[in-house]
Structures are given as C-alpha cells and as structure tokens.
Backbone as a chain_set.jsonl record, in Angstrom:
{"seq": "MGKLQQNGKGIVLIHDFQKATAHALPELLAQLKAGNYKIVFIKPKQPVKTLAQYDELVLKEQKIPTLTQQPLSEVVRTIEQ", "coords": {"N": [[-165.697, 193.928, 111.985], [-166.837, 196.465, 111.575], [-164.688, 198.383, 110.238], [-163.93, 196.772, 108.0], [-166.436, 197.407, 106.604], [-166.383, 200.029, 106.494], [-164.077, 200.794, 104.908], [-164.443, 198.864, 102.865], [-163.041, 196.742, 102.261], [-160.222, 194.521, 103.373], [-158.318, 193.018, 105.492], [-158.686, 190.2, 107.632], [-157.029, 188.633, 110.066], [-156.656, 185.644, 111.932], [-155.917, 183.774, 114.759], [-156.102, 180.73, 115.409], [-155.871, 179.291, 118.097], [-157.149, 180.313, 120.552], [-159.718, 180.105, 122.647], [-161.896, 181.709, 122.763], [-161.843, 183.037, 119.974], [-162.431, 180.612, 118.436], [-165.234, 180.265, 119.17], [-166.24, 182.802, 118.214], [-166.039, 182.54, 115.642], [-167.969, 181.119, 113.722], [-169.957, 183.066, 113.458], [-168.316, 185.387, 112.655], [-167.62, 184.369, 110.309], [-170.377, 184.075, 108.845], [-171.018, 186.663, 109.037], [-169.287, 187.617, 107.202], [-169.798, 186.532, 104.862], [-172.203, 187.221, 104.377], [-171.925, 189.636, 103.779], [-170.428, 189.697, 101.325], [-167.774, 189.169, 101.054], [-164.586, 188.007, 100.252], [-163.662, 184.882, 101.291], [-160.646, 183.484, 101.948], [-158.29, 180.585, 102.751], [-154.956, 180.796, 103.808], [-151.936, 178.787, 103.607], [-148.857, 177.438, 104.4], [-146.698, 176.737, 101.679], [-144.6, 174.882, 102.349], [-143.651, 172.825, 105.194], [-142.869, 174.761, 108.131], [-139.983, 175.766, 109.097], [-137.969, 175.863, 112.197], [-135.286, 177.606, 113.853], [-133.019, 175.7, 115.528], [-131.228, 176.423, 117.707], [-132.293, 178.988, 118.362], [-134.873, 178.219, 119.236], [-134.248, 176.228, 121.377], [-133.113, 178.603, 123.141], [-135.496, 180.358, 123.791], [-136.973, 178.364, 124.736], [-135.755, 178.027, 127.273], [-135.65, 180.445, 128.426], [-138.635, 181.318, 128.584], [-139.632, 178.993, 129.737], [-141.861, 177.691, 128.097], [-144.061, 175.14, 127.642], [-143.709, 172.207, 125.56], [-144.508, 170.298, 122.923], [-143.713, 167.577, 123.416], [-144.12, 167.603, 126.059], [-146.849, 167.911, 126.377], [-149.899, 166.449, 125.148], [-150.704, 166.894, 121.668], [-153.419, 166.766, 121.062], [-154.406, 168.102, 123.002], [-153.973, 170.651, 122.994], [-154.431, 171.103, 120.209], [-157.361, 171.872, 118.406], [-159.783, 170.868, 116.18], [-162.445, 172.371, 114.372], [-165.439, 171.959, 113.201], [-167.737, 173.121, 110.807]], "CA": [[-166.399, 194.248, 110.89], [-166.724, 198.125, 111.034], [-163.567, 199.129, 109.543], [-164.112, 196.305, 106.878], [-167.57, 198.119, 106.18], [-166.221, 201.175, 106.022], [-163.071, 200.326, 104.034], [-164.923, 198.326, 101.885], [-162.13, 195.859, 102.225], [-159.458, 194.405, 104.526], [-157.782, 191.437, 105.954], [-158.732, 189.743, 109.149], [-155.942, 187.528, 110.706], [-157.342, 184.676, 112.954], [-154.969, 182.82, 115.265], [-157.564, 179.794, 115.844], [-155.489, 178.935, 119.344], [-157.708, 181.216, 121.301], [-160.934, 179.787, 122.495], [-163.044, 182.973, 122.399], [-162.127, 182.824, 118.592], [-163.025, 179.478, 118.182], [-166.629, 180.768, 119.609], [-166.749, 183.751, 117.414], [-165.51, 182.38, 114.401], [-169.199, 180.75, 113.164], [-170.952, 184.324, 113.341], [-167.641, 186.165, 112.186], [-167.626, 183.951, 108.9], [-171.544, 184.563, 108.563], [-170.881, 187.9, 108.579], [-168.401, 188.07, 106.009], [-170.289, 185.82, 103.389], [-173.538, 188.063, 104.083], [-171.272, 191.158, 103.044], [-169.719, 189.259, 99.862], [-166.307, 189.409, 101.368], [-163.974, 186.669, 99.891], [-162.939, 184.25, 102.302], [-159.427, 182.373, 101.63], [-157.375, 180.416, 103.936], [-153.828, 180.842, 103.365], [-150.866, 178.197, 104.132], [-147.621, 177.91, 103.446], [-146.323, 175.836, 100.577], [-144.1, 173.754, 102.831], [-143.759, 173.102, 106.619], [-142.182, 176.199, 108.882], [-138.878, 175.102, 109.916], [-137.479, 176.976, 113.117], [-133.775, 177.609, 114.201], [-132.916, 175.015, 117.019], [-130.4, 177.358, 118.675], [-133.273, 180.026, 118.837], [-135.91, 177.493, 120.16], [-133.624, 176.207, 122.728], [-133.115, 179.681, 124.291], [-136.848, 180.725, 123.773], [-137.615, 177.611, 125.948], [-134.97, 178.117, 128.484], [-135.963, 181.673, 129.154], [-139.61, 181.277, 128.894], [-140.198, 178.003, 130.243], [-142.957, 177.224, 127.268], [-144.296, 173.564, 127.505], [-143.298, 171.621, 124.396], [-145.318, 169.068, 122.534], [-143.451, 166.685, 124.15], [-144.59, 167.451, 127.383], [-148.364, 167.898, 126.416], [-150.304, 166.053, 124.154], [-151.039, 167.656, 120.862], [-154.838, 166.755, 121.342], [-154.718, 169.125, 124.244], [-153.477, 172.023, 122.395], [-155.065, 171.692, 118.788], [-158.91, 171.078, 118.249], [-160.399, 171.092, 115.106], [-163.559, 172.707, 114.62], [-166.088, 171.565, 111.839], [-168.728, 174.055, 110.308]], "C": [[-166.574, 195.667, 110.259], [-166.094, 198.467, 110.067], [-163.701, 198.15, 108.107], [-165.226, 197.128, 106.077], [-167.263, 199.476, 105.537], [-165.105, 201.74, 104.986], [-163.452, 199.82, 102.737], [-164.0, 197.051, 101.233], [-161.189, 195.592, 103.415], [-158.874, 193.164, 104.725], [-157.893, 191.315, 107.353], [-157.755, 188.61, 109.429], [-156.439, 187.092, 111.887], [-156.429, 183.815, 113.152], [-156.063, 182.024, 115.897], [-156.72, 179.104, 117.216], [-156.488, 179.456, 120.186], [-159.04, 180.464, 121.373], [-162.147, 180.519, 122.245], [-162.945, 182.731, 120.581], [-162.799, 181.55, 118.11], [-164.67, 179.854, 118.046], [-167.316, 181.564, 118.255], [-166.839, 183.301, 115.945], [-166.964, 181.823, 113.478], [-169.511, 182.347, 112.88], [-170.24, 185.258, 112.464], [-167.782, 185.6, 110.502], [-169.087, 184.322, 108.315], [-171.796, 185.714, 108.058], [-170.306, 188.5, 107.101], [-169.035, 187.513, 104.606], [-171.266, 186.653, 103.229], [-173.049, 189.178, 103.194], [-170.493, 190.791, 101.886], [-168.628, 189.263, 100.143], [-165.981, 188.135, 100.869], [-163.475, 185.986, 100.687], [-161.726, 183.131, 101.712], [-158.69, 181.927, 102.799], [-155.921, 180.235, 103.366], [-152.86, 179.914, 104.429], [-149.864, 178.16, 103.519], [-147.238, 176.515, 102.488], [-145.381, 174.579, 101.41], [-144.036, 173.934, 104.444], [-142.742, 174.266, 107.066], [-141.28, 175.242, 109.518], [-138.134, 176.294, 110.787], [-135.961, 176.57, 113.29], [-133.857, 176.902, 115.388], [-132.116, 175.75, 118.023], [-131.386, 178.283, 119.544], [-134.308, 179.427, 119.64], [-135.517, 176.911, 121.466], [-133.418, 177.482, 123.814], [-134.266, 180.121, 124.647], [-137.295, 179.517, 124.978], [-136.869, 177.853, 127.154], [-135.245, 179.557, 129.387], [-137.575, 181.881, 129.732], [-140.15, 180.11, 129.471], [-141.466, 177.669, 129.762], [-142.927, 175.94, 127.419], [-143.889, 173.22, 126.149], [-144.253, 170.55, 124.046], [-145.135, 167.847, 123.293], [-143.833, 166.342, 125.404], [-146.255, 167.796, 127.395], [-148.916, 167.705, 125.046], [-150.616, 166.786, 122.904], [-152.656, 167.801, 121.03], [-155.212, 167.816, 122.436], [-154.54, 170.547, 123.704], [-154.187, 172.399, 121.073], [-156.578, 171.005, 119.172], [-159.549, 171.591, 117.029], [-161.918, 171.267, 114.995], [-164.336, 172.787, 113.256], [-167.251, 172.651, 111.552], [-170.085, 173.454, 110.209]], "O": [[-166.518, 196.023, 109.082], [-166.643, 198.851, 109.034], [-163.574, 198.78, 107.057], [-164.943, 197.508, 104.941], [-167.681, 199.937, 104.475], [-165.173, 202.814, 104.387], [-162.951, 200.202, 101.679], [-164.141, 196.528, 100.128], [-161.282, 196.317, 104.405], [-159.084, 192.27, 103.905], [-157.371, 192.074, 108.17], [-157.928, 187.583, 108.772], [-156.678, 187.859, 112.82], [-155.984, 183.101, 112.253], [-156.826, 182.485, 116.746], [-157.179, 177.967, 117.324], [-156.776, 178.466, 120.858], [-159.558, 180.15, 120.301], [-163.163, 180.113, 121.682], [-163.92, 182.285, 119.975], [-163.762, 181.634, 117.347], [-165.27, 179.746, 116.977], [-168.292, 181.283, 117.56], [-167.703, 183.736, 115.183], [-166.93, 182.258, 112.327], [-169.127, 182.714, 111.77], [-170.866, 185.926, 111.641], [-168.025, 186.394, 109.594], [-169.043, 184.912, 107.236], [-172.474, 185.981, 107.065], [-170.672, 189.362, 106.303], [-168.794, 187.985, 103.495], [-171.466, 187.023, 102.072], [-173.582, 189.571, 102.157], [-169.815, 191.706, 101.42], [-168.048, 189.434, 99.071], [-166.781, 187.201, 100.936], [-162.43, 186.529, 101.044], [-162.013, 182.093, 101.116], [-158.449, 182.684, 103.74], [-155.792, 179.469, 102.412], [-152.861, 180.075, 105.649], [-149.689, 178.62, 102.391], [-147.605, 175.381, 102.795], [-145.511, 173.41, 101.046], [-144.322, 175.015, 104.958], [-141.851, 174.616, 106.292], [-141.56, 174.266, 110.214], [-137.779, 177.372, 110.312], [-135.489, 175.481, 112.96], [-134.612, 177.287, 116.281], [-132.42, 175.628, 119.209], [-131.433, 178.415, 120.767], [-134.673, 179.997, 120.668], [-136.203, 177.01, 122.484], [-133.534, 177.376, 125.035], [-134.358, 180.379, 125.847], [-137.899, 179.844, 125.999], [-137.554, 177.866, 128.177], [-135.106, 179.725, 130.599], [-137.868, 182.37, 130.823], [-141.341, 180.23, 129.756], [-142.318, 177.35, 130.592], [-141.818, 175.407, 127.36], [-143.692, 174.235, 125.481], [-144.779, 169.922, 124.965], [-146.053, 167.165, 123.75], [-143.912, 165.203, 125.864], [-146.822, 167.923, 128.48], [-148.655, 168.387, 124.055], [-150.982, 167.864, 123.371], [-153.129, 168.933, 121.127], [-156.357, 168.245, 122.579], [-155.143, 171.488, 124.219], [-154.504, 173.548, 120.763], [-156.865, 170.051, 119.895], [-159.817, 172.79, 116.949], [-162.648, 170.399, 115.474], [-163.976, 173.526, 112.34], [-167.674, 173.013, 112.65], [-171.03, 174.128, 109.801]]}, "num_chains": 1, "name": "protein.A"}
C-alpha cells in the first residue's frame, strides 16, 4: 500500500492459491476501495493451453502432483465477500 500511495498508482498482482493471501484479501480490497483505486479482475479470453511435452518434462523433474492425483476441491477454494 505504501508504494501505491507514494506513486499514486500501480498494479497489485495476487496469486490466490496462498492461504495468507486469501486471509489478507478482504483488508487489502477495503484499503484499495478507501483510497479510490480502481480494482479490476483480468482473465484470459480463452483457456490457456500448455505444451504437453513441457508438462511431462516438468512433472518428471519436479514430481508435482496433478489434478488426477488430488481432487480439485482440495486445491481451489472460492472465497466470497
């Protein structure tokens, strides 16, 4: 908030998969609204497509769990205001 106030403008990028972000979001939005900042949600025009060959390589190297291994409800949570 300090940098936004100092510059009078800015972009706040929020990745909503972090629990701390979800808890902080209501207060952050309240502060932005109180400061008369414009709040926008950016979404793609169409679903993002990944490269299958790259995905396979990353999964092998990082051993990242996939949605087939973990239910989506355990990964994504919708927070309503």
